[in-house]
Legacy VTK file of the C-alpha trace (Angstrom):
# vtk DataFile Version 3.0
C-alpha trace
ASCII
DATASET POLYDATA
POINTS 396 float
-35.888 -103.253 16.627
-32.254 -101.960 18.108
-29.781 -99.800 16.228
-26.250 -100.871 14.976
-23.190 -98.480 14.794
-19.500 -99.157 13.602
-17.439 -97.952 16.326
-14.150 -98.625 15.387
-12.307 -99.790 12.007
-9.050 -101.017 11.073
-7.037 -102.130 7.706
-3.939 -103.042 6.749
-1.904 -101.632 3.612
-3.285 -103.750 0.442
0.094 -104.858 -1.336
0.726 -107.154 -4.377
0.809 -111.304 -3.116
3.780 -112.117 -0.869
5.467 -108.722 -1.025
3.938 -107.899 3.048
5.695 -111.075 4.150
2.662 -111.773 6.564
0.510 -114.639 6.473
-3.288 -114.278 7.162
-2.941 -114.423 10.800
-0.615 -111.481 10.904
-2.858 -109.275 8.486
-6.015 -109.646 10.274
-4.321 -109.400 13.475
-3.323 -106.034 12.604
-6.663 -105.129 11.271
-8.358 -106.178 14.308
-5.947 -104.342 16.987
-6.172 -101.372 14.941
-10.119 -101.135 14.976
-10.040 -102.224 18.601
-7.753 -99.290 19.256
-10.051 -96.901 17.139
-12.876 -98.150 18.794
-10.835 -97.550 22.343
-11.704 -101.226 23.727
-10.541 -104.115 24.566
-10.590 -107.611 22.666
-12.588 -108.998 25.910
-15.563 -106.775 25.001
-16.221 -108.709 21.490
-18.996 -110.986 22.612
-18.919 -112.704 18.699
-16.898 -112.377 15.869
-17.645 -113.047 12.003
-15.139 -113.534 9.755
-14.904 -113.433 6.214
-12.526 -114.772 3.443
-11.842 -117.425 0.525
-8.978 -118.819 -0.051
-8.280 -120.229 3.372
-9.051 -123.795 4.930
-12.047 -123.942 7.374
-11.813 -122.228 10.726
-9.097 -119.955 9.393
-11.034 -117.488 11.242
-10.201 -118.640 14.576
-6.758 -119.359 13.923
-6.298 -115.857 12.958
-8.248 -114.416 15.900
-6.280 -116.420 18.347
-3.316 -114.214 17.712
-5.515 -111.138 18.851
-6.910 -113.130 22.146
-8.604 -116.619 23.003
-11.611 -115.311 24.697
-14.071 -118.366 23.713
-16.584 -116.327 22.024
-18.259 -117.681 18.836
-16.403 -117.615 15.871
-18.221 -117.778 12.519
-16.646 -118.071 9.132
-18.074 -116.465 6.063
-17.303 -117.244 2.468
-19.481 -115.395 -0.017
-16.695 -115.126 -2.773
-15.909 -111.366 -3.064
-18.669 -110.227 -0.717
-17.109 -112.277 2.103
-16.063 -109.053 4.075
-19.437 -107.236 3.695
-21.391 -110.844 4.306
-19.369 -110.476 7.936
-20.580 -106.996 8.450
-24.142 -107.984 7.152
-24.185 -110.770 9.914
-22.240 -108.737 12.652
-25.116 -106.243 12.226
-27.719 -108.623 12.247
-26.437 -110.041 15.492
-26.250 -106.562 17.170
-30.223 -105.425 16.039
-31.438 -108.726 16.958
-30.146 -108.280 20.676
-27.982 -111.548 20.362
-24.876 -109.316 21.093
-23.671 -105.524 22.095
-20.656 -105.559 20.673
-19.598 -107.896 17.575
-15.921 -108.041 15.393
-16.445 -108.656 11.925
-13.134 -108.950 10.096
-12.011 -109.953 6.456
-8.640 -110.957 5.305
-7.286 -112.664 1.848
-3.903 -113.998 0.882
-3.678 -114.505 -3.259
-1.851 -115.954 -5.781
-0.627 -113.700 -8.495
-2.564 -114.061 -11.775
-5.956 -114.133 -13.109
-8.349 -115.822 -10.917
-9.664 -119.375 -11.988
-13.286 -120.415 -12.577
-12.366 -123.170 -10.010
-10.721 -123.633 -7.022
-11.693 -127.639 -6.525
-11.572 -128.924 -10.022
-13.173 -132.304 -8.690
-16.391 -130.440 -7.380
-19.485 -128.480 -9.058
-18.332 -125.059 -10.073
-20.534 -122.735 -8.504
-19.960 -120.259 -11.368
-20.387 -122.690 -14.094
-24.331 -121.652 -14.663
-23.063 -118.219 -15.485
-20.330 -119.183 -17.783
-22.925 -121.537 -19.396
-25.599 -118.647 -19.852
-22.505 -116.334 -20.960
-21.660 -118.743 -23.609
-25.325 -118.548 -25.498
-25.051 -114.737 -25.648
-21.550 -114.319 -27.150
-18.722 -116.590 -28.429
-16.480 -117.366 -25.894
-13.050 -115.251 -26.147
-10.850 -117.879 -24.375
-10.205 -115.294 -21.630
-10.126 -116.208 -17.775
-13.667 -116.720 -16.539
-14.043 -113.578 -14.619
-12.960 -111.299 -17.768
-15.158 -113.033 -19.999
-18.016 -112.384 -17.865
-17.325 -108.706 -17.544
-15.965 -108.210 -21.092
-19.431 -109.642 -22.333
-21.056 -106.845 -20.248
-18.835 -104.058 -21.736
-19.460 -105.385 -25.102
-23.333 -105.038 -24.585
-23.250 -101.846 -23.268
-21.399 -100.453 -25.993
-23.928 -102.008 -28.430
-27.231 -101.007 -26.958
-26.097 -97.448 -25.434
-22.828 -96.489 -27.567
-20.729 -96.362 -24.465
-17.067 -95.812 -25.731
-13.908 -97.663 -24.544
-12.679 -94.106 -23.745
-15.670 -93.878 -21.015
-14.591 -96.833 -19.465
-11.170 -96.003 -19.441
-12.172 -93.001 -17.500
-13.438 -94.890 -14.810
-9.766 -96.481 -14.238
-8.268 -93.365 -14.648
-10.581 -91.446 -11.878
-9.687 -94.379 -9.491
-5.959 -94.614 -9.818
-5.936 -90.787 -9.562
-7.823 -90.924 -6.151
-6.126 -93.661 -4.940
-2.759 -91.196 -4.757
-4.314 -89.894 -1.911
-4.626 -93.089 -0.153
-1.532 -94.293 1.585
-2.862 -97.933 1.925
-3.828 -98.690 -1.687
-1.914 -101.236 -3.461
-1.259 -98.701 -6.520
-0.675 -95.110 -5.969
0.517 -93.908 -9.437
-1.712 -91.393 -11.361
-2.289 -92.660 -15.082
-3.307 -90.181 -17.859
-6.189 -91.859 -20.387
-3.973 -92.317 -22.795
-1.570 -94.587 -20.820
-4.938 -96.180 -19.615
-6.026 -97.413 -22.946
-2.820 -98.188 -24.316
-1.796 -100.624 -21.236
-1.460 -104.287 -22.342
-4.940 -105.338 -23.409
-6.198 -108.433 -21.347
-9.341 -109.431 -23.434
-11.618 -107.474 -25.536
-12.335 -104.056 -24.060
-10.504 -104.477 -21.302
-6.752 -103.073 -20.733
-4.498 -104.216 -17.525
-4.756 -100.693 -15.782
-9.127 -101.284 -16.200
-8.977 -104.377 -14.043
-8.647 -104.781 -10.202
-5.440 -107.002 -9.110
-4.927 -110.048 -6.628
-3.610 -108.855 -3.314
-3.003 -109.566 -0.040
-4.793 -107.362 2.916
-7.154 -107.436 6.027
-9.854 -105.063 7.502
-11.942 -104.834 10.034
-14.745 -103.205 11.679
-16.364 -103.064 15.346
-20.260 -103.215 15.143
-21.995 -102.066 18.613
-25.745 -101.755 19.780
-26.989 -97.887 20.443
-26.637 -98.915 24.488
-22.802 -100.200 24.028
-21.823 -97.137 22.466
-23.404 -94.990 25.093
-22.087 -96.853 28.005
-18.920 -96.362 26.469
-18.909 -93.325 25.370
-18.611 -93.823 21.975
-21.247 -91.026 20.458
-18.031 -89.249 18.561
-16.735 -92.323 17.060
-19.850 -93.828 16.032
-21.372 -94.363 12.457
-24.909 -95.602 11.944
-25.377 -98.400 9.703
-28.591 -97.034 8.735
-29.778 -99.895 6.009
-28.409 -102.883 4.669
-29.561 -105.391 2.280
-28.013 -108.812 0.906
-29.588 -110.492 -2.181
-28.699 -113.661 -4.456
-29.605 -114.274 -7.850
-33.363 -114.666 -9.269
-34.303 -116.046 -12.213
-33.627 -113.259 -14.292
-29.867 -113.561 -13.983
-30.505 -116.808 -16.057
-33.231 -115.673 -18.227
-33.414 -112.128 -18.761
-30.943 -112.624 -21.809
-28.679 -109.708 -21.010
-25.085 -110.048 -19.940
-25.406 -107.037 -17.288
-27.495 -109.801 -15.226
-24.936 -112.442 -15.273
-22.361 -110.034 -13.700
-24.596 -108.888 -10.783
-27.343 -105.839 -12.045
-30.091 -107.487 -10.948
-29.161 -108.268 -7.879
-27.416 -105.187 -7.024
-30.460 -103.237 -8.073
-32.720 -104.989 -5.862
-30.223 -104.793 -2.548
-30.155 -101.001 -3.110
-34.047 -100.680 -3.574
-34.491 -102.489 -0.212
-32.024 -100.013 1.490
-33.881 -97.317 -0.504
-37.002 -98.649 0.846
-35.901 -98.949 4.368
-34.103 -95.815 5.080
-36.179 -93.511 3.113
-33.066 -92.243 1.615
-31.714 -92.377 -1.825
-29.090 -91.222 -4.569
-29.811 -87.705 -4.123
-29.036 -88.077 -0.241
-25.612 -89.777 -0.643
-22.460 -87.783 -0.596
-19.712 -90.444 -0.897
-19.815 -94.029 -2.266
-17.629 -97.159 -2.499
-18.555 -99.657 -5.003
-17.437 -102.957 -6.437
-15.167 -101.603 -9.667
-13.757 -105.137 -10.049
-13.309 -103.862 -13.698
-13.987 -100.861 -15.016
-16.976 -102.042 -17.116
-18.905 -102.768 -13.560
-18.742 -99.323 -12.192
-20.567 -97.786 -15.162
-23.031 -100.595 -14.431
-23.489 -100.181 -10.936
-24.048 -96.266 -11.333
-27.292 -97.238 -13.411
-27.871 -100.551 -10.652
-27.856 -98.166 -7.568
-29.815 -95.550 -9.691
-27.161 -92.592 -9.895
-28.641 -92.236 -13.493
-31.023 -94.086 -16.080
-29.882 -97.583 -17.654
-27.255 -96.432 -20.538
-26.342 -92.969 -19.049
-23.372 -94.505 -16.980
-21.104 -93.132 -19.676
-22.261 -89.842 -19.465
-21.727 -89.911 -15.786
-17.946 -90.487 -16.273
-17.934 -87.513 -18.863
-19.416 -84.814 -16.911
-17.375 -85.395 -14.060
-20.112 -86.400 -11.587
-18.260 -89.173 -9.615
-15.074 -87.429 -8.676
-14.276 -84.412 -6.561
-16.552 -81.400 -7.502
-18.886 -83.566 -8.804
-22.529 -85.032 -7.343
-20.988 -87.800 -5.691
-17.253 -88.897 -4.906
-17.202 -92.484 -5.851
-14.602 -94.896 -4.852
-12.406 -92.221 -3.076
-10.357 -95.189 -1.934
-9.219 -95.820 -5.336
-11.990 -98.631 -5.528
-10.822 -102.071 -6.213
-9.022 -101.023 -9.177
-6.430 -99.113 -7.427
-6.706 -99.691 -3.827
-6.486 -103.547 -4.492
-8.854 -106.432 -4.104
-7.975 -109.123 -1.217
-11.269 -110.852 -1.914
-12.367 -111.504 2.002
-10.875 -107.907 2.908
-13.031 -106.167 0.284
-16.066 -105.106 1.605
-14.900 -104.540 5.014
-12.143 -101.999 3.286
-15.151 -100.166 2.203
-16.760 -99.861 5.561
-13.540 -98.386 6.761
-13.034 -95.682 4.028
-16.758 -94.535 4.522
-16.170 -94.314 8.402
-13.202 -92.373 7.705
-15.345 -90.196 5.176
-17.979 -89.678 7.648
-15.886 -88.785 10.571
-13.675 -86.262 8.281
-10.652 -88.463 9.063
-9.678 -89.241 5.448
-6.976 -86.603 5.035
-6.147 -85.661 1.533
-8.915 -87.740 0.079
-11.745 -86.383 2.039
-15.365 -85.483 0.787
-16.062 -82.358 2.600
-19.138 -82.338 4.162
-19.780 -86.175 3.816
-22.703 -86.921 5.899
-24.435 -90.138 4.414
-22.749 -92.690 2.257
-23.282 -96.047 0.618
-20.996 -99.097 -0.230
-22.230 -101.791 -2.808
-20.046 -105.559 -2.656
-20.799 -108.242 -5.174
-19.460 -111.849 -5.200
-20.385 -113.646 -8.191
-22.167 -116.962 -7.637
-23.879 -114.809 -5.963
-23.814 -112.704 -3.135
-24.851 -108.675 -3.213
-24.673 -106.486 -0.047
-25.155 -102.796 0.042
-24.964 -100.635 3.285
-26.056 -97.194 3.836
-24.191 -95.083 6.696
-24.747 -91.998 8.707
-22.678 -90.101 10.958
-24.856 -90.891 14.285
-23.497 -87.492 16.553
LINES 1 397
396 0 1 2 3 4 5 6 7 8 9 10 11 12 13 14 15 16 17 18 19 20 21 22 23 24 25 26 27 28 29 30 31 32 33 34 35 36 37 38 39 40 41 42 43 44 45 46 47 48 49 50 51 52 53 54 55 56 57 58 59 60 61 62 63 64 65 66 67 68 69 70 71 72 73 74 75 76 77 78 79 80 81 82 83 84 85 86 87 88 89 90 91 92 93 94 95 96 97 98 99 100 101 102 103 104 105 106 107 108 109 110 111 112 113 114 115 116 117 118 119 120 121 122 123 124 125 126 127 128 129 130 131 132 133 134 135 136 137 138 139 140 141 142 143 144 145 146 147 148 149 150 151 152 153 154 155 156 157 158 159 160 161 162 163 164 165 166 167 168 169 170 171 172 173 174 175 176 177 178 179 180 181 182 183 184 185 186 187 188 189 190 191 192 193 194 195 196 197 198 199 200 201 202 203 204 205 206 207 208 209 210 211 212 213 214 215 216 217 218 219 220 221 222 223 224 225 226 227 228 229 230 231 232 233 234 235 236 237 238 239 240 241 242 243 244 245 246 247 248 249 250 251 252 253 254 255 256 257 258 259 260 261 262 263 264 265 266 267 268 269 270 271 272 273 274 275 276 277 278 279 280 281 282 283 284 285 286 287 288 289 290 291 292 293 294 295 296 297 298 299 300 301 302 303 304 305 306 307 308 309 310 311 312 313 314 315 316 317 318 319 320 321 322 323 324 325 326 327 328 329 330 331 332 333 334 335 336 337 338 339 340 341 342 343 344 345 346 347 348 349 350 351 352 353 354 355 356 357 358 359 360 361 362 363 364 365 366 367 368 369 370 371 372 373 374 375 376 377 378 379 380 381 382 383 384 385 386 387 388 389 390 391 392 393 394 395
């Protein structure tokens, strides 16, 4: 099988909805043009494109890319909720590895409304998240919070009850990620908060304060995925980052029958995706240097430490207490600031993770550079569900 490499990445700053003044075609164009320049190629070299987004009409991908060029290539649109960007990357990699194309563009974008995400965009259609809400209602009495908050609140309370995890340990995740984003000029938030400020911010539901939640955001990110032959023929060896393993999973019966709120928010799907990547690559948590994971809420980062195998079940709180997931620790998790502080424009998130890890592996991350980073992992989850885990290594 052929190998796939990321040879160029681009990303807009992530901003509060409406602040940039750009509609999605402009955001996407900025990210794509930067990715092309990063790879040193023209748009005419791109043979196919895959576009991820959630809140836009059909063929929005075509509308966005026509701002870059009208070359007649196939353009595929992907909506996998919060994993739409990494789903676009997943499909681009498959096209390259299968020999269907030598150079594929993956791009994700989002223009969002302010405020908490609701459970339904089209109230006259069946809700894809209703089965999750139904299961959650059997676990714990509903709190009346918005749907996403409700599900992650349940997982956080279960973790505290089963393992003695404290509210402060969840707060330390947010403190870490806000601190990391201070060195990211593209992050939506760059303010450093103390743990006390995190804990004293507005409580949005039981166990979660405002500064522990990812915001709604506008933004776009893009990656150029190329075959080894393309890398060689275009002299891109010094820019190439190898996608050494990648897996996408959806929900199994365990999501709905395990009796755990952890699986409702993606533990089972995430664990299976990570294990598939570890099995395929022969690499594991001990080989990783830097990780971008889906911290939509601080609770989820603790859960994902465990699902990704960084520690045993129940030990996520210990990792954050020990400083194992920040600079000077065993791994640096979310050096970008993560979703909590970098921002979370749904369709762009997975590709923003890709961009961050490519910069880290090339040694181009500036003040947030993880020293000696060689192997990296991204984790991106969209409820409903799709989970994509990707492992990267510097190719040269």
